[in-house]
C-alpha positions as CSV (number, residue, x, y, z in Angstrom):
1,X,-23.8,-34.6,-5.7
2,X,-26.8,-32.4,-6.0
3,X,-26.3,-32.7,-1.9
4,X,-23.1,-31.5,-2.3
5,X,-23.9,-28.2,-4.4
6,X,-26.7,-27.6,-1.5
7,X,-24.2,-27.7,1.2
8,X,-22.0,-25.9,-0.5
9,X,-24.2,-23.5,-1.2
10,X,-25.8,-23.5,2.6
11,X,-21.7,-22.5,3.7
12,X,-21.1,-20.0,1.3
13,X,-24.3,-17.9,1.5
14,X,-24.0,-17.6,5.6
15,X,-20.6,-16.0,5.1
16,X,-22.1,-12.8,3.9
17,X,-23.9,-11.5,6.8
18,X,-20.5,-12.6,8.7
19,X,-17.9,-10.4,6.8
20,X,-20.7,-7.6,7.3
21,X,-20.8,-7.8,11.0
22,X,-16.9,-8.2,10.2
23,X,-16.1,-5.1,8.2
24,X,-18.7,-2.8,10.3
25,X,-16.5,-4.0,13.5
26,X,-13.5,-3.1,11.9
27,X,-14.5,0.0,10.9
28,X,-16.4,1.2,13.9
29,X,-16.4,4.9,14.0
30,X,-15.8,5.7,10.7
31,X,-18.3,7.4,8.7
32,X,-20.3,6.5,5.6
33,X,-18.5,2.9,4.7
34,X,-21.4,1.1,3.5
35,X,-22.3,2.7,0.5
36,X,-18.2,1.7,-0.9
37,X,-18.4,-1.3,0.9
38,X,-21.3,-2.5,-1.2
39,X,-20.2,-1.2,-4.1
40,X,-17.0,-3.2,-3.7
41,X,-18.9,-6.2,-2.7
42,X,-21.0,-6.3,-6.0
43,X,-18.1,-5.5,-7.8
44,X,-16.3,-8.5,-6.6
45,X,-19.2,-10.9,-6.9
46,X,-19.4,-9.4,-10.9
47,X,-15.7,-10.1,-11.2
48,X,-16.3,-14.0,-10.6
49,X,-19.4,-14.2,-12.5
50,X,-17.4,-12.7,-15.6
51,X,-14.8,-15.4,-15.1
52,X,-17.9,-18.2,-14.9
53,X,-19.7,-17.0,-17.6
54,X,-16.8,-16.8,-19.8
55,X,-16.4,-20.7,-19.6
56,X,-20.3,-21.2,-20.0
57,X,-21.0,-18.3,-22.5
58,X,-24.5,-17.6,-24.1
59,X,-27.0,-14.7,-24.5
60,X,-30.4,-14.5,-24.9
61,X,-31.8,-11.0,-25.0
62,X,-35.3,-12.1,-23.1
63,X,-33.2,-13.5,-20.4
64,X,-32.1,-9.9,-19.7
65,X,-35.5,-9.2,-18.2
66,X,-34.9,-11.7,-15.7
67,X,-31.4,-10.2,-15.1
68,X,-32.9,-6.5,-14.3
69,X,-35.6,-7.9,-11.6
70,X,-32.6,-9.9,-9.7
71,X,-30.5,-7.1,-9.8
72,X,-32.7,-4.5,-8.6
73,X,-33.3,-6.9,-5.7
74,X,-29.6,-7.9,-5.5
75,X,-28.6,-4.3,-4.8
76,X,-31.8,-3.9,-2.3
77,X,-29.8,-6.7,-0.2
78,X,-26.6,-5.3,-0.4
79,X,-27.6,-1.6,0.5
80,X,-29.7,-2.7,3.4
81,X,-27.7,-5.7,5.0
82,X,-25.2,-3.8,5.7
83,X,-27.3,-1.3,7.7
84,X,-28.8,-3.4,9.5
85,X,-26.0,-5.2,10.3
86,X,-24.9,-2.2,11.9
87,X,-27.9,-1.5,13.7
88,X,-29.1,-4.8,14.8
89,X,-27.7,-8.3,16.1
90,X,-26.0,-10.6,13.2
91,X,-28.3,-13.2,13.9
92,X,-31.7,-12.3,14.2
93,X,-30.7,-10.1,10.8
94,X,-29.5,-13.5,9.2
95,X,-33.3,-14.6,11.0
96,X,-35.0,-12.4,8.5
97,X,-32.7,-12.9,5.3
98,X,-33.2,-16.8,5.6
99,X,-36.8,-16.9,6.3
100,X,-37.3,-14.6,3.3
101,X,-36.3,-17.8,1.3
102,X,-39.9,-19.4,2.5
103,X,-41.5,-16.5,0.4
104,X,-40.1,-18.9,-2.7
105,X,-41.7,-22.1,-1.1
106,X,-45.0,-20.3,-1.3
107,X,-44.2,-18.6,-4.5
108,X,-43.8,-21.9,-5.7
109,X,-46.8,-23.4,-4.4
110,X,-48.6,-20.4,-6.5
111,X,-46.9,-20.5,-9.6
112,X,-45.0,-23.6,-9.9
113,X,-47.4,-26.6,-9.4
114,X,-45.6,-27.4,-6.4
115,X,-48.6,-27.4,-4.3
116,X,-49.7,-30.5,-3.0
117,X,-53.2,-31.0,-0.9
118,X,-52.5,-34.0,1.2
119,X,-49.6,-31.8,2.7
120,X,-51.8,-28.6,3.8
121,X,-51.4,-29.1,7.3
122,X,-47.5,-28.9,6.7
123,X,-47.6,-25.9,5.3
124,X,-49.9,-24.1,7.0
125,X,-48.1,-25.3,10.5
126,X,-44.6,-24.5,9.3
127,X,-46.6,-20.7,8.0
128,X,-47.8,-20.1,11.9
129,X,-44.4,-20.9,13.0
130,X,-42.8,-18.4,11.0
131,X,-45.2,-15.9,12.0
132,X,-44.4,-17.3,16.0
133,X,-40.7,-17.1,15.1
134,X,-40.9,-13.5,14.5
135,X,-42.8,-12.1,16.9
136,X,-40.4,-14.1,19.7
137,X,-37.1,-12.8,17.8
138,X,-38.4,-9.1,17.3
139,X,-39.5,-8.6,21.2
140,X,-36.6,-7.9,23.3
141,X,-38.7,-7.1,26.6
142,X,-40.3,-4.6,28.4
143,X,-37.1,-3.7,30.1
144,X,-34.4,-4.3,27.6
145,X,-32.2,-1.2,26.8
146,X,-31.5,-3.1,24.0
147,X,-35.0,-2.8,22.0
148,X,-35.0,-3.6,18.5
149,X,-34.8,-0.2,16.5
150,X,-37.4,0.8,13.9
151,X,-34.1,1.7,11.4
152,X,-33.0,-1.8,12.3
153,X,-36.4,-3.1,11.2
154,X,-37.0,-1.2,8.0
155,X,-33.5,-2.2,6.9
156,X,-34.2,-6.2,7.8
157,X,-37.6,-5.7,6.1
158,X,-36.3,-4.7,2.7
159,X,-33.7,-7.5,3.2
160,X,-36.6,-10.2,3.8
161,X,-38.3,-8.8,0.7
162,X,-35.6,-8.5,-2.1
163,X,-33.9,-11.9,-0.7
164,X,-37.0,-13.7,-1.7
165,X,-37.6,-11.5,-4.8
166,X,-34.0,-12.8,-6.1
167,X,-34.9,-16.3,-5.2
168,X,-37.6,-16.1,-7.0
169,X,-36.4,-14.2,-10.2
170,X,-33.1,-17.0,-10.1
171,X,-35.8,-20.0,-10.3
172,X,-38.1,-18.4,-12.7
173,X,-35.4,-17.6,-15.0
174,X,-34.2,-21.6,-14.8
175,X,-37.7,-22.6,-15.6
176,X,-38.8,-20.5,-18.3
177,X,-35.2,-21.0,-20.3
178,X,-35.1,-24.8,-19.5
179,X,-32.0,-24.5,-17.3
180,X,-30.2,-22.6,-19.7
181,X,-28.3,-19.1,-19.9
182,X,-28.1,-18.9,-16.2
183,X,-24.4,-17.6,-16.3
184,X,-25.6,-15.1,-18.5
185,X,-28.3,-14.1,-16.1
186,X,-26.2,-13.9,-13.2
187,X,-23.4,-12.2,-14.8
188,X,-25.6,-9.4,-16.0
189,X,-27.9,-9.1,-13.1
190,X,-24.9,-8.7,-10.6
191,X,-23.3,-6.3,-13.3
192,X,-26.2,-3.7,-13.2
193,X,-26.5,-4.4,-9.2
194,X,-22.8,-2.9,-9.0
195,X,-23.4,0.0,-11.2
196,X,-26.5,0.5,-8.6
197,X,-24.2,0.6,-5.8
198,X,-21.9,2.8,-7.6
199,X,-24.3,4.8,-8.4
200,X,-25.0,5.3,-4.8
201,X,-21.3,5.5,-3.6
202,X,-20.7,8.5,-5.9
203,X,-23.2,10.6,-4.8
204,X,-22.9,9.9,-1.1
205,X,-20.3,11.3,1.1
206,X,-17.1,9.7,0.6
207,X,-15.5,7.7,3.7
208,X,-11.2,7.2,3.8
209,X,-11.4,4.6,0.8
210,X,-7.6,4.2,1.0
211,X,-7.6,3.3,4.6
212,X,-10.7,0.6,3.8
213,X,-9.0,-0.8,0.8
214,X,-5.7,-1.1,3.2
215,X,-7.4,-2.6,6.4
216,X,-10.6,-4.0,5.2
217,X,-10.5,-5.2,1.7
218,X,-10.8,-9.2,2.2
219,X,-14.1,-8.5,3.8
220,X,-16.1,-6.7,0.8
221,X,-14.0,-9.4,-1.5
222,X,-14.8,-12.2,0.2
223,X,-18.4,-11.6,0.4
224,X,-18.9,-10.8,-2.7
225,X,-17.1,-14.2,-4.0
226,X,-19.2,-16.2,-1.7
227,X,-22.4,-14.7,-3.0
228,X,-21.2,-15.6,-6.7
229,X,-20.3,-18.4,-5.8
230,X,-23.1,-19.3,-3.5
231,X,-25.5,-18.2,-6.5
232,X,-23.8,-20.7,-8.7
233,X,-24.5,-23.8,-6.6
234,X,-27.9,-22.6,-6.8
235,X,-28.5,-22.0,-10.0
236,X,-27.1,-25.4,-10.5
237,X,-29.5,-26.7,-8.0
238,X,-32.4,-24.9,-10.1
239,X,-32.1,-27.5,-12.7
240,X,-31.1,-30.6,-10.4
241,X,-33.5,-33.1,-9.2
242,X,-34.1,-31.8,-5.8
243,X,-37.3,-29.9,-5.3
244,X,-37.5,-26.1,-4.5
245,X,-39.6,-26.9,-1.6
246,X,-35.8,-28.8,0.1
247,X,-33.3,-26.6,-1.7
248,X,-34.6,-23.0,-0.5
249,X,-36.1,-24.0,3.1
250,X,-32.5,-26.1,3.6
251,X,-30.3,-23.0,2.2
252,X,-32.6,-20.9,5.4
253,X,-32.2,-23.4,8.1
254,X,-28.6,-23.9,7.5
255,X,-27.5,-20.7,6.8
256,X,-29.3,-19.5,10.2
257,X,-27.5,-22.2,12.1
258,X,-24.2,-21.2,10.9
259,X,-24.6,-17.7,11.5
260,X,-26.6,-17.5,14.7
261,X,-23.6,-20.0,16.2
262,X,-20.8,-17.7,14.5
263,X,-22.8,-14.5,16.2
264,X,-22.3,-15.8,19.7
265,X,-18.5,-17.4,19.3
266,X,-17.1,-14.6,17.3
267,X,-19.0,-11.5,18.1
268,X,-20.1,-12.2,21.4
269,X,-23.6,-11.4,20.8
270,X,-26.4,-11.8,23.3
271,X,-30.3,-12.8,23.0
272,X,-33.1,-13.5,25.4
273,X,-34.3,-17.0,26.0
274,X,-37.2,-16.4,24.0
275,X,-35.1,-15.3,21.0
276,X,-33.2,-18.2,20.8
277,X,-36.5,-20.2,20.9
278,X,-37.7,-17.9,18.0
279,X,-34.6,-18.7,15.9
280,X,-34.9,-22.1,16.6
281,X,-38.8,-22.2,15.9
282,X,-37.8,-20.3,12.5
283,X,-35.7,-23.6,11.9
284,X,-38.4,-25.8,12.5
285,X,-40.7,-23.7,10.2
286,X,-38.5,-24.1,7.3
287,X,-38.1,-27.5,8.1
288,X,-41.9,-28.4,7.9
289,X,-41.9,-26.0,5.0
290,X,-39.2,-28.4,3.3
291,X,-40.7,-31.7,3.7
292,X,-44.3,-30.2,2.1
């Protein structure tokens, strides 16, 4: 059963980037649509977690500190992800997001006691391949007209760090509370992120809200529900017999593969041959780390 949860988490978490790109293309030419999109995504995720929490109710005030950390990181992902997708390729944005989960593996080595000196060569090899993957993927060529912009790099870096933070807070909460209060932790975390995104939307220039809701409501609704259900499976996996060294890299590899293929098929995105090698090297890196 844990492997069913893992496959479900991979499929659901890979949908986020695809729906974000779909929303951007649907509203191409419209100004300042991202704050409203982020608010809708977080609100959808919050409502979904509210239903889950109602069937798994508990309350522990100390767990709210973990919710605070996750909520801030989650809002950072939502705000930066849609902006990164608007100015850069879906596949490379997904690569940055998925490789960030390696931060969870490194954190586990340092604080969760998952380090094994016998597997040190695999760990070192995996981390070196991460660096090679990023170098290949982010280099667009000397004569390329489609160079990676600093704006995309900034947004992608925030996604990278915030996504790693979410995974660490999520796993740490489950460790410290013996697998309990997971639904409570996630509900209040996503509620906080929804409030943050609403505040950003409230002070920003307003887009044509009625038009966005009428033509594009399915994208933020689907993204929010996918995020909530995907994280629900990750919370369940955190207390399963599967090692975090398998869970997070598997989600990274699977999500990256699905997003990369879908970005070519649905959005006709084109990468240089060495960038595709970079994506493949990234998948190999997380695979090595998953067995370490």
